[in-house]
C-alpha positions, -999 to +999 in steps of 0.1 A: +251+107-191+249+072-173+224+086-146+187+081-143+164+096-169+146+126-156+111+115-140+100+150-146+099+146-186+079+113-184+048+129-165+014+110-168-011+127-190-047+127-179-060+152-203-050+161-239-061+193-257-055+185-295-040+208-321-075+219-337-092+226-302-100+260-289-112+264-253-127+298-243-130+301-205-108+290-174-096+255-170-089+238-137-075+205-136-055+178-116-031+154-128-012+158-162-025+182-189-009+183-224-019+212-246-014+213-284-043+236-289-055+270-278-068+281-244-082+316-239-086+318-202-068+310-170-052+276-165-051+264-129-042+233-111-065+222-082-054+234-048-031+209-031-025+186-063+009+179-078-004+188-113+018+190-144+012+211-176+030+203-208+025+230-234+038+219-268+053+241-295+018+242-312+002+252-279-011+288-270-025+300-238-039+336-233-044+341-196-026+333-163-011+300-157-010+286-120+004+251-121+031+235-096+050+218-123+053+229-161+072+222-192+066+250-217+074+250-254+045+270-268+033+307-264+017+321-232+003+356-231-001+362-194+017+357-162+031+322-151+031+309-115+051+276-110+053+268-072+076+238-077+092+237-112+091+255-144+110+243-175+111+266-206+120+247-236+137+262-267+105+274-286+088+288-255+075+323-257+062+341-225+048+376-227+044+382-190+063+375-158+073+341-146+071+335-109+090+302-099+106+281-072+129+263-094+135+272-133+153+255-160+156+277-191+169+263-225+187+284-251+161+300-274+135+304-247+120+339-246+104+356-215+091+391-222+086+403-186+100+395-154+115+365-138+107+364-100+121+338-078+096+330-049+103+301-026+073+279-016+071+297+016+067+332-001+040+319-024+015+314+006-004+347+015+012+365+044-008+382+073+001+417+085+004+419+123-006+450+141+021+459+168+009+494+175-012+483+205-038+509+197-015+539+206-014+568+178+020+582+177+011+616+166-015+622+193+011+608+220+036+634+208+011+662+208+001+652+246+037+652+257+046+685+239+017+704+258 
């Protein structure tokens, strides 16, 4: 009530996609992106950037969304990946899974898919380590049984 206003909601907008605009193809951006129009393609932030996506109630995205910070109030058909924070406003409609580190979901928001918590550590690709030392257990058992 008397605390500071959330800095998250007052993000700097570098790019605006207007309500009558339709983009066919992938979109890669940095900074702030406000979408009132329609994007048919994947929306991704530049690697290492602290980008912010704001999807208004008039906005529509058909494709994957991979952005660290986002406020969603429109419709997305595809999976959503938010490595820092995802805010689902009352009119948001997601047809796909939401992979998040931190999520805020308002009453009325819809997710038709899964909600999957992933910390920032688990969002980095993992490498499997071979600990077998080149020994095949089946051939070792056959040798000892003879």
